[in-house]
N, C-alpha and C positions, 0 to 999 in steps of 0.2 A: 481621536487619540493620535498623538504624534509620538513616534519612536525614533531612536537613532540606532544605527548598526553598531555592533560591538566587535572589536578585533578578536579573531579566533585563529591563532596560528598565522598562516599567510592569507587567510580568508576573513570574511565578515559574517556575523550571525545576527539574526533578528530574534530578540527575546520576546516571547508572547506571554502575557500575564496569565496566571492560573485561572482567574474568573472567566476570561474569554475562552480559554481552552475548555473549561467545564461547560460553558454555554453551548459550544459547538460540538461537545462530546468528542474531543480530540485528546489523545495522550501520546506518549513517546512511541507507541507501537503503531499508531495510525499512519498508513501510507498517504503522503500528500503529493499533489501535483502542483508544480510551480510553472506558470506561464506568464506571458506579458502581452499587452496590446500595443506595445511600443512606447508607452509612457507610464504604465502602472504595472506593478507586480500583482499577480492574481494567484492566491494560494487557496486550494480547495482540496477536499478529500479526494483521493484517487478513485476513479471508477474501477469496479472489479474488471479484471482482464478477461474478456470473453474467450480468448484462446485458452487461458488457464482453466476456465469453467468447462470448456468442451473437452480438454484433456482429462480432467478429473472425471467427467461423465463417462468418457470412453474407458478409462481405467476401471471404474466401478462396474460397467457393463461387462468388460472382459473378465474381471474377477468373478462376477456372478455366473457368467456363462461357462467359464473354463476352469473353475476351481479344482475339479478332479484332475484335469490335465496338468495344472500347475503343481499340485501336490505330488503327482507321479514324477514330474521333472525334478522336483526338489529332492527326491530320494536318491 
């Protein structure tokens, strides 16, 4: 499939057809990573950020362990 870029303000956009998006299970909310190998654009679903996962796990552990202390501080 060949596509052309579309002018979008001062930038350019690549319009991806709906059947291809459905095939890849991508929608407007899907984070994408755009890289290049020097001659090609490579667009893929962004991998979950491991730092974000660790932060969420630490928050969950702190909430579980210190719920009473947090409640007292909130008063």
